C-alpha positions as MATLAB code, in Angstrom:
seq = 'XXXXXXXXXXXXXXXXXXXXXXXXXXXXXXXXXXXXXXXXXXXXXXXXXXXXXXXXXXXXXXXXXXXXXXXXXXXXXXXXXXXXXXXXXXXXXXXXXXXXXXXXXXXXXXXXXXXXXXXXXXXXXXXXXXXXXXXXXXXXXXXXXXXXXXXXXXXXXXXXXXXXXXXXXXXXXXXXXXXXXXXXXXXXXXXXXXXXXXXXXXXXXXXXXXXXXXXXXXXXXXXXXXXXXXXXXXXXXXXXXXXXXXXXXXXXXXXXXXXXXXXXXXXXXXXXXXXXXXXXXXXXXXXXXXXXXXXXXXXXXXXXXXXXXXXXXXXXXXXXXXXXXXXXXXXXXXXXXXXXXXXXXXXXXXXXXXXXXXXXXXXXXXXXXXXXXXXXXXXXXXXXXXXXXXXXXXXXXXXXXXXXXXXXXXXXXXXXXXXXXXXXXXXXXXXXXXXXXXXXXXXXXXXXXXXXXXXXXXXXXXXXXXXXXXXXXXXXXXXXXXXXXXXXXXXXXXXXXXXXXXXXXXXXXXXXXXXXXXXXXXXXXX';
ca = [
     -34.427 -161.967  -59.596;
     -33.797 -163.122  -55.894;
     -30.252 -165.486  -56.073;
     -31.224 -169.151  -55.748;
     -29.542 -170.961  -52.634;
     -26.593 -173.304  -53.247;
     -28.282 -176.088  -52.141;
     -31.117 -175.718  -54.252;
     -29.264 -175.296  -57.440;
     -26.790 -178.744  -56.131;
     -29.932 -181.038  -55.843;
     -29.797 -183.882  -57.992;
     -33.470 -183.939  -57.903;
     -34.107 -180.545  -58.669;
     -31.763 -180.169  -62.050;
     -33.816 -183.015  -62.887;
     -37.364 -180.806  -62.804;
     -35.503 -177.544  -63.980;
     -37.230 -178.208  -67.076;
     -40.558 -178.454  -66.148;
     -39.671 -175.425  -63.562;
     -38.378 -172.867  -66.278;
     -41.807 -173.894  -68.631;
     -43.630 -173.407  -65.592;
     -42.333 -169.863  -65.018;
     -42.763 -168.925  -68.481;
     -46.348 -170.059  -68.363;
     -47.138 -168.517  -64.963;
     -45.829 -165.339  -66.884;
     -47.984 -165.554  -69.519;
     -51.334 -166.234  -67.396;
     -50.482 -163.454  -64.796;
     -49.474 -160.756  -67.609;
     -51.582 -157.917  -66.122;
     -49.870 -157.864  -62.956;
     -46.018 -158.626  -63.839;
     -45.796 -161.188  -61.329;
     -44.281 -164.670  -61.148;
     -45.122 -167.180  -58.500;
     -43.459 -170.725  -58.965;
     -43.398 -173.915  -56.360;
     -40.553 -176.710  -56.272;
     -41.883 -179.257  -58.768;
     -41.424 -181.881  -57.109;
     -44.008 -181.298  -54.712;
     -44.037 -181.405  -50.528;
     -43.481 -185.269  -50.303;
     -39.746 -184.927  -52.457;
     -39.380 -182.159  -50.769;
     -39.758 -183.541  -46.968;
     -37.674 -186.614  -48.360;
     -34.907 -184.266  -49.056;
     -34.708 -182.386  -45.863;
     -35.776 -179.182  -47.533;
     -38.458 -177.070  -48.762;
     -37.782 -174.342  -50.721;
     -40.678 -172.075  -51.729;
     -40.641 -168.633  -52.738;
     -42.831 -165.617  -54.493;
     -40.844 -162.611  -56.107;
     -42.055 -159.233  -55.972;
     -43.482 -157.704  -58.889;
     -40.375 -155.809  -59.506;
     -37.964 -159.094  -59.273;
     -40.446 -161.367  -60.892;
     -40.112 -160.141  -64.721;
     -36.469 -160.914  -66.233;
     -35.047 -159.275  -68.964;
     -36.933 -159.316  -72.243;
     -39.734 -160.946  -71.161;
     -42.166 -157.761  -71.373;
     -41.266 -157.937  -75.416;
     -42.421 -161.335  -75.095;
     -45.848 -160.260  -73.994;
     -46.631 -157.670  -76.667;
     -50.071 -158.104  -77.508;
     -49.467 -158.870  -81.072;
     -46.853 -161.904  -79.787;
     -49.189 -162.894  -77.142;
     -51.563 -165.881  -78.483;
     -48.108 -167.345  -80.163;
     -46.133 -167.083  -76.910;
     -49.282 -168.368  -74.955;
     -49.904 -171.532  -77.218;
     -46.399 -172.449  -77.721;
     -45.521 -172.501  -73.686;
     -48.819 -174.311  -72.885;
     -47.383 -177.253  -75.883;
     -44.174 -176.987  -74.011;
     -45.290 -176.988  -71.030;
     -48.136 -180.499  -71.697;
     -45.307 -182.286  -73.668;
     -42.722 -181.233  -70.432;
     -45.320 -182.839  -68.006;
     -46.637 -185.344  -69.721;
     -42.948 -186.849  -70.083;
     -42.299 -186.293  -66.563;
     -45.166 -187.950  -65.888;
     -44.231 -191.108  -68.176;
     -40.793 -191.194  -66.330;
     -41.449 -190.892  -62.746;
     -44.805 -193.648  -63.232;
     -41.832 -196.043  -64.998;
     -39.205 -195.210  -62.717;
     -41.372 -195.332  -59.423;
     -39.735 -192.375  -58.050;
     -41.792 -191.111  -54.833;
     -43.523 -187.247  -55.412;
     -46.966 -185.982  -56.376;
     -46.775 -187.554  -59.720;
     -45.842 -191.308  -58.240;
     -48.457 -193.681  -57.956;
     -49.178 -194.913  -54.784;
     -46.823 -198.420  -53.240;
     -48.874 -201.385  -52.770;
     -48.976 -201.445  -49.254;
     -46.592 -204.454  -47.528;
     -48.751 -206.921  -46.396;
     -48.173 -207.076  -42.145;
     -47.423 -210.444  -40.658;
     -50.034 -212.236  -39.186;
     -50.083 -212.791  -35.560;
     -49.779 -216.185  -34.581;
     -53.066 -217.762  -33.509;
     -53.305 -219.605  -29.998;
     -53.716 -222.912  -30.063;
     -54.615 -225.082  -27.047;
     -51.976 -226.627  -25.848;
     -53.535 -230.259  -25.150;
     -50.015 -231.907  -24.125;
     -50.156 -229.809  -20.702;
     -53.174 -231.787  -19.555;
     -51.392 -235.136  -20.078;
     -48.656 -233.521  -18.050;
     -50.709 -232.668  -15.648;
     -51.877 -236.160  -15.183;
     -48.463 -237.571  -15.154;
     -47.441 -235.212  -12.303;
     -50.561 -235.367   -9.847;
     -50.620 -239.476  -10.591;
     -46.687 -239.333   -8.799;
     -47.453 -237.004   -6.520;
     -50.496 -239.292   -5.400;
     -48.150 -242.275   -5.381;
     -45.619 -240.910   -3.238;
     -48.383 -239.752   -0.543;
     -48.890 -243.384    0.213;
     -46.509 -245.498   -1.673;
     -45.414 -246.929    1.593;
     -48.661 -248.744    2.427;
     -47.711 -250.794   -1.005;
     -44.518 -252.080    0.811;
     -42.359 -250.966   -1.904;
     -38.879 -251.744   -2.561;
     -36.127 -249.277   -0.781;
     -35.080 -247.906   -4.394;
     -39.122 -247.436   -4.837;
     -39.740 -246.022   -2.187;
     -36.845 -243.660   -2.475;
     -37.599 -242.670   -6.406;
     -41.449 -242.049   -5.643;
     -41.516 -239.828   -2.673;
     -39.320 -237.072   -4.150;
     -42.530 -235.214   -3.889;
     -41.071 -232.042   -2.820;
     -39.216 -231.756   -5.451;
     -41.982 -232.725   -8.104;
     -44.754 -230.418   -6.690;
     -42.607 -227.436   -7.718;
     -43.705 -228.233  -11.341;
     -47.214 -227.444  -11.033;
     -46.748 -224.152   -9.720;
     -44.025 -222.943  -12.740;
     -47.040 -224.980  -15.288;
     -49.703 -222.939  -13.314;
     -47.839 -219.555  -14.026;
     -47.119 -220.762  -17.920;
     -50.549 -221.277  -18.768;
     -51.364 -218.265  -16.887;
     -48.804 -216.157  -19.174;
     -50.403 -217.716  -22.210;
     -53.815 -217.265  -21.665;
     -53.472 -213.431  -20.477;
     -51.014 -211.997  -22.971;
     -50.084 -211.292  -26.688;
     -48.517 -213.845  -29.100;
     -45.664 -212.019  -30.960;
     -45.866 -208.960  -28.939;
     -45.006 -207.192  -26.132;
     -48.504 -206.452  -24.620;
     -50.292 -207.942  -22.361;
     -54.031 -209.332  -23.368;
     -57.030 -206.504  -23.276;
     -58.965 -209.178  -21.503;
     -56.360 -208.973  -18.649;
     -56.001 -205.200  -18.773;
     -59.951 -204.162  -18.644;
     -60.960 -206.910  -16.542;
     -61.375 -205.093  -12.651;
     -58.139 -206.665  -10.261;
     -60.809 -208.459   -7.783;
     -62.591 -210.190  -10.394;
     -59.629 -211.475  -12.548;
     -58.352 -213.097   -9.528;
     -61.903 -214.323   -8.384;
     -62.717 -215.616  -11.570;
     -59.540 -218.225  -11.130;
     -59.765 -218.506   -7.860;
     -63.770 -219.987   -8.224;
     -62.186 -222.035  -10.781;
     -60.911 -224.441   -7.915;
     -62.407 -223.262   -4.888;
     -65.953 -224.813   -5.778;
     -64.835 -228.369   -5.701;
     -62.292 -227.671   -2.285;
     -65.574 -226.597   -0.322;
     -67.202 -229.696   -1.587;
     -64.529 -232.268   -0.338;
     -64.332 -230.530    2.755;
     -67.846 -230.754    3.247;
     -68.259 -234.396    2.591;
     -64.983 -235.171    4.537;
     -65.789 -232.860    7.544;
     -66.940 -235.683    9.940;
     -63.896 -237.051    9.359;
     -61.533 -234.518    9.922;
     -63.331 -232.625   13.018;
     -63.352 -235.892   14.737;
     -59.789 -236.378   14.099;
     -59.147 -233.198   15.585;
     -61.468 -233.391   18.424;
     -59.888 -236.452   19.271;
     -56.631 -235.545   19.304;
     -56.953 -231.590   20.288;
     -60.581 -230.456   20.955;
     -62.617 -228.083   19.398;
     -60.838 -224.944   19.447;
     -58.110 -226.877   17.447;
     -60.736 -227.686   15.486;
     -62.386 -224.735   14.749;
     -59.146 -223.034   14.023;
     -57.991 -225.803   11.359;
     -61.720 -225.624    9.998;
     -61.042 -221.945    9.555;
     -57.422 -222.234    7.732;
     -59.102 -225.072    5.357;
     -62.016 -223.372    4.441;
     -60.429 -219.639    3.416;
     -57.357 -221.618    2.225;
     -54.652 -219.828    4.466;
     -53.272 -222.925    5.946;
     -49.497 -222.372    3.659;
     -49.057 -219.620    6.071;
     -48.630 -221.776    8.508;
     -45.494 -224.231    8.745;
     -45.733 -226.393   11.245;
     -50.096 -226.462   10.258;
     -50.047 -226.406    6.644;
     -51.156 -229.887    5.782;
     -54.261 -229.803    8.080;
     -57.502 -231.241    7.178;
     -57.386 -232.280    3.295;
     -53.674 -232.237    3.454;
     -52.247 -231.350   -0.239;
     -54.743 -228.304   -0.220;
     -51.669 -226.480    1.322;
     -50.966 -226.242   -2.790;
     -53.960 -224.179   -3.496;
     -53.724 -221.810   -0.094;
     -50.117 -221.120   -1.917;
     -51.415 -221.083   -5.239;
     -53.937 -218.632   -4.677;
     -51.772 -216.141   -3.352;
     -49.599 -216.230   -6.179;
     -52.777 -215.913   -8.301;
     -53.488 -212.750   -6.563;
     -50.123 -211.199   -7.683;
     -50.652 -212.115  -11.270;
     -52.706 -209.371  -12.830;
     -49.953 -206.793  -11.265;
     -46.784 -208.658  -12.982;
     -48.233 -210.507  -15.889;
     -48.448 -207.179  -17.509;
     -44.644 -205.947  -16.612;
     -43.457 -209.478  -17.818;
     -45.522 -209.131  -20.962;
     -43.941 -205.743  -22.103;
     -40.304 -206.975  -21.518;
     -37.952 -208.471  -24.577;
     -36.313 -211.656  -24.513;
     -33.462 -210.078  -23.311;
     -35.588 -208.596  -20.905;
     -37.122 -212.021  -19.344;
     -34.199 -213.192  -19.356;
     -32.657 -211.255  -16.683;
     -36.040 -211.621  -15.079;
     -35.236 -215.205  -15.081;
     -31.905 -215.218  -13.488;
     -33.047 -212.573  -10.696;
     -36.116 -215.277   -9.793;
     -33.813 -218.194   -9.674;
     -31.325 -216.196   -7.423;
     -34.332 -214.558   -5.376;
     -35.880 -218.580   -5.194;
     -32.095 -220.006   -4.351;
     -30.613 -218.180   -1.925;
     -33.572 -219.152    1.147;
     -32.595 -222.708    0.490;
     -28.825 -222.357    0.268;
     -29.377 -220.457    3.976;
     -31.444 -223.593    4.865;
     -28.950 -226.256    3.662;
     -26.157 -224.043    5.265;
     -27.582 -223.601    8.800;
     -28.484 -227.182    8.962;
     -26.102 -228.394    7.016;
     -29.029 -230.541    4.928;
     -26.791 -230.423    1.600;
     -27.239 -234.487    1.020;
     -30.845 -234.820    2.679;
     -33.242 -236.880    0.606;
     -36.261 -235.198    2.847;
     -39.181 -236.866    1.104;
     -38.008 -240.494    2.604;
     -37.183 -239.258    6.060;
     -39.702 -239.181    8.721;
     -40.475 -235.993   10.342;
     -38.947 -236.082   13.374;
     -35.624 -237.317   11.416;
     -35.559 -233.617   10.071;
     -32.635 -231.515   11.500;
     -35.589 -228.428   11.698;
     -39.157 -229.424   10.511;
     -40.030 -226.131   10.558;
     -37.746 -224.466    8.777;
     -37.890 -226.948    6.288;
     -41.905 -226.605    6.047;
     -41.423 -222.868    5.689;
     -39.393 -223.263    2.647;
     -42.109 -225.978    0.968;
     -45.239 -224.021    1.889;
     -44.676 -220.547    2.319;
     -47.044 -218.617   -0.939;
     -43.634 -216.154   -1.147;
     -41.872 -219.015   -2.764;
     -44.565 -220.282   -4.755;
     -44.711 -216.870   -6.197;
     -41.380 -217.408   -7.635;
     -41.902 -221.004   -9.341;
     -45.302 -219.536  -10.767;
     -43.225 -216.228  -12.290;
     -40.604 -218.717  -13.592;
     -43.075 -220.442  -15.565;
     -44.737 -216.895  -17.146;
     -41.587 -215.762  -17.878;
     -40.592 -219.264  -19.678;
     -44.123 -218.842  -21.470;
     -42.848 -215.253  -22.635;
     -39.717 -216.240  -23.922;
     -41.856 -218.803  -26.706;
     -44.769 -216.345  -27.220;
     -42.045 -213.695  -28.628;
     -40.390 -215.965  -31.270;
     -40.528 -214.370  -34.283;
     -41.584 -210.487  -32.888;
     -40.218 -207.449  -33.927;
     -36.637 -207.384  -33.345;
     -36.442 -210.952  -31.636;
     -34.933 -213.735  -32.906;
     -37.249 -216.723  -34.697;
     -38.711 -220.060  -33.580;
     -35.801 -222.531  -33.031;
     -36.424 -225.686  -35.316;
     -38.512 -228.086  -33.190;
     -37.239 -231.930  -32.727;
     -37.512 -234.678  -30.117;
     -34.095 -233.639  -28.865;
     -35.928 -230.158  -27.136;
     -38.777 -232.305  -24.962;
     -36.649 -235.216  -25.118;
     -33.268 -234.150  -23.278;
     -35.482 -232.401  -20.326;
     -37.593 -235.447  -19.805;
     -34.499 -237.724  -19.444;
     -32.858 -235.242  -17.367;
     -36.206 -234.980  -14.819;
     -36.325 -238.850  -14.645;
     -32.535 -238.909  -14.425;
     -32.499 -236.994  -11.467;
     -34.664 -238.629   -9.401;
     -33.319 -241.562  -10.316;
     -29.722 -240.595   -9.460;
     -30.884 -239.323   -5.995;
     -33.138 -243.041   -5.269;
     -29.603 -244.513   -6.156;
     -27.668 -242.548   -3.732;
     -25.320 -241.495   -6.841;
     -26.387 -238.066   -6.361;
     -26.730 -236.629   -2.697;
     -28.575 -233.133   -2.875;
     -31.193 -231.831   -0.602;
     -35.022 -231.936   -2.213;
     -35.470 -227.897   -2.005;
     -31.623 -227.669   -3.833;
     -32.427 -230.605   -6.144;
     -35.831 -228.530   -7.201;
     -34.494 -225.257   -7.421;
     -31.157 -225.812   -9.274;
     -31.843 -228.917  -11.631;
     -35.959 -229.844  -11.897;
     -37.685 -226.889  -12.397;
     -35.139 -225.398  -15.021;
     -35.380 -228.612  -16.844;
     -39.360 -228.815  -16.513;
     -39.183 -225.271  -17.869;
     -36.952 -226.401  -21.021;
     -39.722 -229.328  -21.927;
     -42.646 -226.854  -21.343;
     -41.071 -224.761  -23.883;
     -40.265 -227.860  -25.849;
     -43.839 -228.842  -26.067;
     -44.902 -225.539  -26.470;
     -43.162 -224.541  -29.427;
     -43.537 -228.661  -30.939;
     -47.754 -227.900  -30.621;
     -47.680 -224.528  -32.487;
     -45.862 -225.521  -35.749;
     -47.871 -226.345  -38.462;
     -47.738 -230.091  -38.262;
     -46.499 -231.780  -35.129;
     -43.446 -233.934  -35.461;
     -42.408 -234.356  -31.984;
     -43.606 -237.806  -30.736;
     -43.479 -237.019  -27.159;
     -45.975 -233.935  -27.830;
     -48.026 -236.482  -30.296;
     -48.346 -239.301  -27.514;
     -48.995 -236.150  -24.796;
     -51.668 -235.187  -27.043;
     -53.300 -238.203  -27.476;
     -57.396 -238.248  -26.410;
     -56.643 -241.147  -24.000;
     -54.285 -239.115  -21.918;
     -56.240 -235.622  -22.435;
     -58.604 -237.479  -20.972;
     -56.922 -238.542  -17.828;
     -55.191 -234.810  -17.789;
     -58.896 -233.203  -17.455;
     -59.160 -235.810  -14.273;
     -55.607 -234.199  -12.422;
     -57.157 -231.522  -10.921;
     -60.338 -233.563   -8.875;
     -57.492 -236.938   -8.194;
     -55.754 -233.938   -6.330;
     -58.343 -232.466   -4.287;
     -60.027 -235.976   -3.290;
     -56.839 -238.610   -3.178;
     -55.696 -236.737   -0.001;
     -59.186 -238.145    2.210;
     -59.441 -240.739    0.756;
     -55.800 -241.794    1.341;
     -56.871 -240.791    5.226;
     -60.271 -242.999    5.068;
     -58.211 -245.978    4.488;
     -55.022 -245.952    5.689;
     -55.131 -243.583    8.646;
     -55.349 -245.563   11.252;
     -57.650 -243.641   14.016;
     -59.979 -243.096   11.085;
     -60.091 -246.373    9.541;
     -59.975 -248.807   12.496;
     -63.028 -246.886   13.693;
     -64.712 -247.849   10.086;
     -62.764 -250.837    9.048;
     -61.891 -252.217   11.781;
     -57.636 -251.339   10.639;
     -55.829 -249.998    8.040;
     -57.177 -251.669    4.647;
     -53.104 -252.731    4.057;
     -52.914 -254.704    7.119;
     -56.798 -256.231    6.671;
     -56.283 -256.724    2.614;
     -52.412 -256.475    2.219;
     -50.292 -254.211    0.196;
     -51.490 -254.522   -2.897;
     -54.593 -252.756   -1.948;
     -52.550 -249.821   -2.681;
     -53.949 -250.389   -5.963;
     -57.471 -250.411   -5.511;
     -56.897 -247.050   -3.802;
     -55.331 -245.905   -6.861;
     -58.752 -247.223   -8.637;
     -60.832 -245.278   -6.419;
     -59.588 -242.283   -6.712;
     -59.663 -242.433  -10.241;
     -62.726 -243.341  -10.420;
     -64.321 -240.885   -7.548;
     -62.318 -237.909   -9.767;
     -64.418 -239.072  -12.645;
     -67.759 -238.775  -10.514;
     -67.159 -235.409   -9.590;
     -65.478 -234.291  -13.129;
     -69.001 -235.518  -14.689;
     -71.465 -234.163  -11.746;
     -69.713 -231.017  -10.397;
     -67.035 -229.706  -11.988;
     -68.887 -229.711  -15.676;
     -72.510 -228.913  -14.331;
     -73.860 -225.494  -15.411;
     -75.732 -224.938  -12.407;
     -72.614 -225.357  -10.301;
     -70.433 -222.744  -13.038;
     -73.605 -220.315  -12.699;
     -73.760 -220.063   -9.109;
     -69.833 -219.816   -9.102;
     -70.110 -216.938  -11.843;
     -72.739 -215.397   -9.410;
     -70.723 -215.554   -6.410;
     -67.912 -213.724   -8.592;
     -69.976 -211.018   -9.524;
     -71.263 -210.080   -6.370;
     -67.958 -210.209   -4.358;
     -65.865 -208.264   -6.879;
     -68.619 -205.508   -6.709;
     -68.163 -205.398   -3.355;
     -64.511 -205.404   -3.303;
];
């Protein structure tokens, strides 16, 4: 018989099965007596052989298969007794081994299949209603900042409420955060199938047409006022150019004309460009682990910071409170407006929001740390920090440019606040009192009005406070006719108009159907 390799003899598991092996050879010899051939396979089978890193099987030739003395045992007279004894021994041995394997749980062909481990359930997405309330507080601050000067505020109040160049960045960051939350997977490094399967033009148009119809409606309603103002100061050529920029939402690309017609909607112009890049950037961000996301956040932060440092260095604007300054007092209004309005800088803040969201969505994912414990500190400290920097700048304690305050302090704090609110909102029971307050029904209802408030507050402000228009209609600006207290009536009128637009237009099924049809037709052409 050919020599057995040493590694086969020294295998612990093979030695344990030597009894089965010997009896098996004897039984095979009896069964194949007529041809004097012997064959055997390793008793453990393919599964154990693979686990040991070897698979030994051989079939001896007829001459090598007959061990000395075997012919004597296989004579005609001894065959029945030999076969019976061998069969009994084999049955006993195999039965014993089966019991041993089943009791020990060793893997192999005789082992019972192990119970499948339950895969951890992927966390379900929930609607984070606190984000709706956050939108309301942001837009309330911005609306007040645009027209607070007509309410005869104190110097401190004026400086505290006009830091809209700082706060508006939170809207871009929140937009990116929500986009990532709705288009990437929880606890997985993957984009959602819907994002990947939807044609890019259609995906972009679906989101743009979420706000474009109302933007267009408000332009049409107030177009006589916008056109009259342009004709009075500049003529038809300017009016047509401004109208084209407003309708196509391209005004943010023109630093000195970004606030034409409905001035606050430069934000939609910049957001549209950022939205067009999201189908390409979100799948990349979705594949990154937390370490990669933190590196991405660092690069985005530096890319956004460098131009602002350049502006402050070139114009010695390190400590300016630009929001409270008249345009003519700016060191370089065009350079400052380029920093404020250019869509490229909006993209950076949108992507920072998306990165922050992905860091939370990967909590507990394979290879990542679990979510940290939630407490009021996770939302309270960033909230105090944001309010604190606004107050300290208003008091003159901190003298830092709007642009640097926004990039270095406010946006990082705001993203930390969003991450804390996110983690607190997806646990089984929300215990964070700030998140509970933000998730209350009255505040969520107000949050749902944030977008119509944003779109309509600018034209209404022009109607009541722009001297050319208000004098033509009312005989003067309403703060001069009624007094500074009209500012609070203005806020109430904005809220009522936003509610009407929400109920009659934004939630109108016919408007939604028309928008969907427009998206489908345009996406087919693109």
